C-alpha positions in Angstrom: -1.8 7.7 -15.5 1.0 6.3 -13.0 4.8 6.7 -12.6 5.4 3.0 -11.9 4.4 2.2 -15.5 6.6 5.1 -17.1 9.7 4.5 -14.8 9.6 0.8 -15.3 9.4 1.2 -19.1 12.3 3.6 -19.3 14.3 1.6 -17.2 13.9 -1.6 -19.4 14.2 0.5 -22.6 17.4 2.3 -21.2 19.1 -1.3 -21.2 17.9 -2.5 -24.6 15.0 -4.4 -23.3 11.3 -4.7 -24.8 8.4 -3.5 -23.1 5.2 -5.5 -23.5 1.8 -3.7 -23.2 -1.6 -5.3 -22.7 -4.3 -4.2 -24.9 -6.4 -1.1 -23.8 -9.5 -1.9 -21.7 -10.2 -3.6 -18.3 -7.5 -5.6 -16.6 -7.8 -9.3 -17.4 -5.5 -11.5 -15.5 -5.8 -14.4 -18.2 -5.0 -12.3 -20.7 -1.9 -11.0 -18.8 -0.6 -14.6 -18.1 -1.3 -15.6 -21.7 0.9 -12.6 -22.9 3.6 -13.4 -20.4 3.9 -17.0 -21.5 3.8 -16.1 -25.2 6.3 -13.3 -25.2 8.4 -14.7 -22.6 8.1 -11.9 -20.1 10.9 -11.8 -17.4 9.6 -9.0 -15.3 5.8 -7.8 -14.5 5.1 -4.5 -13.5 1.7 -3.8 -11.3 0.5 -1.4 -8.7 -0.3 -3.5 -5.6 -3.2 -5.5 -4.7 -5.8 -4.3 -7.3 -3.8 -6.3 -9.9 -2.3 -8.8 -7.8 -5.4 -10.4 -6.5 -7.0 -11.4 -9.7 -3.5 -12.6 -11.0 -3.4 -15.0 -7.9 -7.0 -16.0 -8.6 -6.3 -16.9 -12.0 -3.2 -19.1 -11.1 -5.4 -20.9 -8.4 -8.2 -21.5 -10.6 -6.0 -23.2 -13.4 -2.6 -24.1 -12.0 -1.6 -26.1 -14.8 -2.7 -23.7 -17.7 0.6 -21.6 -18.1 4.2 -22.3 -18.2 5.7 -19.1 -16.5 9.3 -20.2 -15.9 10.4 -17.3 -17.7 9.2 -14.7 -15.3 11.7 -13.9 -12.8 10.4 -10.9 -11.0 7.0 -9.1 -10.1 7.5 -5.5 -9.2 4.9 -3.3 -7.5 5.1 0.4 -6.4 2.7 3.1 -5.3 0.4 1.2 -2.8 0.7 -1.6 -0.3 1.1 -5.0 -1.5 -0.4 -7.7 0.8 2.2 -10.6 2.1 -0.6 -13.5 1.7 -1.0 -12.4 -2.1 3.0 -12.2 -2.5 3.3 -16.0 -0.8 0.6 -17.3 -3.0 2.0 -16.0 -6.1 5.4 -17.7 -5.0 3.5 -21.0 -4.8 3.1 -20.8 -8.6 6.3 -18.8 -9.2 8.9 -20.3 -7.1 11.7 -18.8 -9.1 10.6 -15.3 -9.0 11.2 -12.3 -6.7 8.3 -10.3 -5.3 9.6 -6.7 -5.2 7.7 -4.2 -3.4 9.0 -0.6 -3.9 8.2 2.4 -1.5 8.3 5.5 -3.9 6.4 8.3 -5.3 6.6 10.7 -8.3 8.2 13.1 -6.2 10.6 10.8 -4.3 11.6 8.0 -6.4 13.7 5.1 -5.1 13.1 5.6 -1.3 13.0 2.0 -0.3 12.4 -1.7 -1.2 11.5 -4.9 0.2 12.1 -8.3 -1.6 10.1 -11.4 -0.8 11.2 -15.0 -2.3 10.5 -18.6 -1.4 14.0 -18.3 0.7 12.7 -15.5 2.8 10.6 -12.6 3.0 10.4 -8.9 4.6 7.4 -8.3 6.5 4.7 -6.1 4.6 5.2 -2.4 5.1 8.7 -3.0 6.3 11.5 -1.6 4.1 15.4 -1.3 3.5 16.0 2.5 3.1 18.3 3.4 0.2 21.8 5.4 1.0 20.0 8.7 0.1 17.1 8.3 2.6 16.3 9.1 6.0 13.5 10.0 8.3 12.9 13.2 9.9 10.2 14.6 12.6 8.2 17.3 11.8 10.7 19.7 13.5 13.6 18.3 11.2 15.5 15.9 13.7 16.8 12.8 12.4 14.9 9.8 13.9 17.1 7.4 15.6 17.2 3.8 14.9 15.1 1.9 17.6 13.6 5.0 19.3 10.1 4.2 18.7 9.6 7.8 17.4 7.6 8.6 14.4 8.7 10.6 11.5 8.3 11.2 7.6 10.4 9.5 5.2 12.6 11.9 3.2 15.0 11.3 0.2 17.9 13.7 -0.8 20.2 13.7 -3.8 18.5 14.2 -7.2 15.1 15.4 -6.4 12.5 17.7 -8.3 13.0 21.4 -8.1 9.3 21.8 -7.0 5.6 21.8 -8.3 4.9 23.9 -11.5 3.6 27.4 -10.2 3.0 26.3 -6.8 5.8 27.7 -4.2 3.5 27.1 -1.2 3.4 23.3 -1.9 6.9 23.0 -3.1 8.1 24.6 0.3 6.2 22.1 2.3 7.4 19.0 0.0 10.9 20.1 -0.3 12.1 21.4 2.8 15.8 21.8 4.0 16.9 19.7 6.9 20.6 19.4 7.9 21.5 21.9 5.3 20.0 20.0 2.3 17.1 19.9 0.3 15.1 16.9 0.7 11.8 15.5 -0.8 9.1 14.5 1.8 6.1 13.3 0.2 4.1 12.9 3.5 4.5 9.0 4.4 5.1 8.4 8.1 7.2 5.8 9.5 9.3 4.5 12.4 12.9 3.2 12.3 13.9 -0.3 13.6 17.0 -0.9 15.5 18.5 -2.7 12.4 17.9 0.2 10.4 14.6 -0.9 8.3 11.7 1.3 8.5 8.1 0.5 9.1 5.6 2.5 7.1 2.4 3.5 8.9 0.7 5.4 6.2 0.2 8.9 4.4 -0.2 11.7 7.0 -3.3 13.0 5.1 -5.2 10.0 5.7 -4.5 9.6 9.3 -7.3 9.1 11.8 -7.4 10.8 15.0 -9.5 8.9 17.5 -9.5 9.9 21.2 -6.2 12.0 20.4 -4.6 8.8 19.2 -3.1 8.9 15.6 -4.0 5.6 13.6 -2.8 5.5 10.1 -5.3 3.5 7.8 -2.7 1.4 5.9 -1.5 -0.4 8.9 -5.1 -1.5 10.0 -5.7 -2.5 6.5 -2.7 -4.9 6.1 -3.6 -6.6 9.4 -6.9 -7.2 8.2 -5.9 -8.7 4.9 -3.6 -11.0 6.8 -7.1 -13.0 7.9 -8.0 -15.8 5.7 -11.6 -14.6 5.2 -10.4 -11.2 3.6 -9.4 -10.5 0.2 -9.1 -6.8 0.4 -9.8 -4.1 2.9 -9.8 -0.2 3.2 -10.1 1.7 6.5 -11.4 5.2 7.1 -12.5 7.8 9.7 -16.1 9.1 10.4 -17.1 11.8 13.0 -17.7 10.8 16.4 -19.1 13.0 19.1 -16.8 11.5 21.8 -13.4 10.5 20.2 -13.3 12.9 17.2 -13.3 10.1 14.8 -14.1 6.3 14.9 -12.4 3.8 12.9 -14.5 2.0 10.1 -13.4 -0.9 8.1 -14.8 -2.1 4.6 -13.9 -5.5 3.7 -14.1 -7.8 0.9 -14.4 -11.3 2.0 -13.9 -14.7 0.6 -16.9 -16.0 2.5 -19.1 -14.1 4.9 -20.4 -15.2 8.5 -22.6 -13.8 11.1 -19.5 -13.3 13.3 -17.3 -11.4 10.9 -17.4 -8.2 12.6 -16.3 -9.3 16.1 -13.8 -12.1 14.4 -11.9 -9.4 12.6 -11.9 -6.9 15.3 -10.3 -9.2 17.6 -7.6 -10.0 14.9 -6.7 -6.4 14.7 -6.7 -6.2 18.6 -4.2 -9.4 18.5 -1.9 -7.6 16.2 -2.1 -3.9 16.8 -2.9 -1.7 19.7 -6.7 -2.0 20.8 -7.6 1.4 20.0 -6.5 0.6 16.3 -9.4 -1.6 16.1 -12.5 -0.8 13.9 -15.6 0.1 15.7 -17.4 -1.1 12.6 -16.5 -3.8 10.0 -18.6 -3.6 7.0 -18.6 -6.2 4.3 -18.7 -4.9 0.8 -18.9 -6.8 -2.7 -15.8 -4.9 -3.7 -13.5 -2.2 -2.5 -13.5 1.0 -4.5 -9.9 2.0 -6.2 -9.0 4.5 -8.6 -7.9 3.6 -12.1 -4.0 3.4 -11.2 -4.9 0.8 -8.4 -4.8 3.1 -5.5 -7.6 3.4 -2.8 -10.1 6.1 -3.5 -10.2 7.3 0.3 -12.9 9.7 -0.8 -15.2 7.1 -2.1 -14.3 4.9 0.9 -15.3 7.4 3.4 -18.5 8.3 1.6 -19.5 4.4 1.6 -18.7 4.0 4.7 -21.2 6.9 6.0 -23.8 5.5 3.6 -23.8 2.2 4.8 -23.8 3.2 8.5 -26.7 5.6 7.9 -28.5 2.6 6.3 -27.9 0.6 9.5 -29.4 3.3 11.5 -26.0 4.6 12.7 -26.1 8.4 13.1 -23.1 10.0 12.1 -22.3 13.4 14.2 -20.3 15.6 11.9 -17.9 17.7 14.0 -18.4 21.5 13.7 
């Protein structure tokens, strides 16, 4: 289902630890906290906001119910994990670290960020591991502070390739600087201090008026607004700009001015062209069973909502 669970389980067993699994069925945050308290769990492994949000909601609803002093770390990998949620969990678990890993099945251990009560790393910003680098599409290493975009790559012990798929293997495991690298497709910039800022997966990039916009960076800004529980961003066809940006948002409480307020919030934090043309309130954000966003379903939902509101989508030829 997901490499995060497998790798974290093997890591624990390799050092003589115990792996605690919740019973099968839908995720239940209260059951998770009950189990963590009863078993004395020291680390909890999740996949981003889909799990972290109900975990925080349960603690906020009953802050005195559980004694969770045993929990030393909550680790997430595979999808973005919002800053506000991390800080919220730390209000209840001040002794714990919130570990956000940037990895994939093809490129394990690329980078990591840690948030504690004593300090934090901005969401989407990570410290590269020694075997990682960022390369442009033509194979040049991105220099720190240059502002240039590139794809994150990891060397060292990497897969040989995809089974019986030499074309995809050649695309994902290119040779740069005389070495094989694993390049799963995540774009980033490199700051002057050597940290990277994740922009998003190239396959989801929105091209609006010739400008490239990564859904993840807009989603993370939207989720910093106090009204927003969760967000998903996609592109739909536009006759003038090629694509227009549409945001689906799950709100704490809705208001008549939500669209303008949230669009202005994005403009204050990102370049104006990255602000969504449409902001649509939804009862929940569609995610896959592994916690990642289902961008195909998000795009379909955006088109359906816009059509229902009388907005005509001009499919590009």
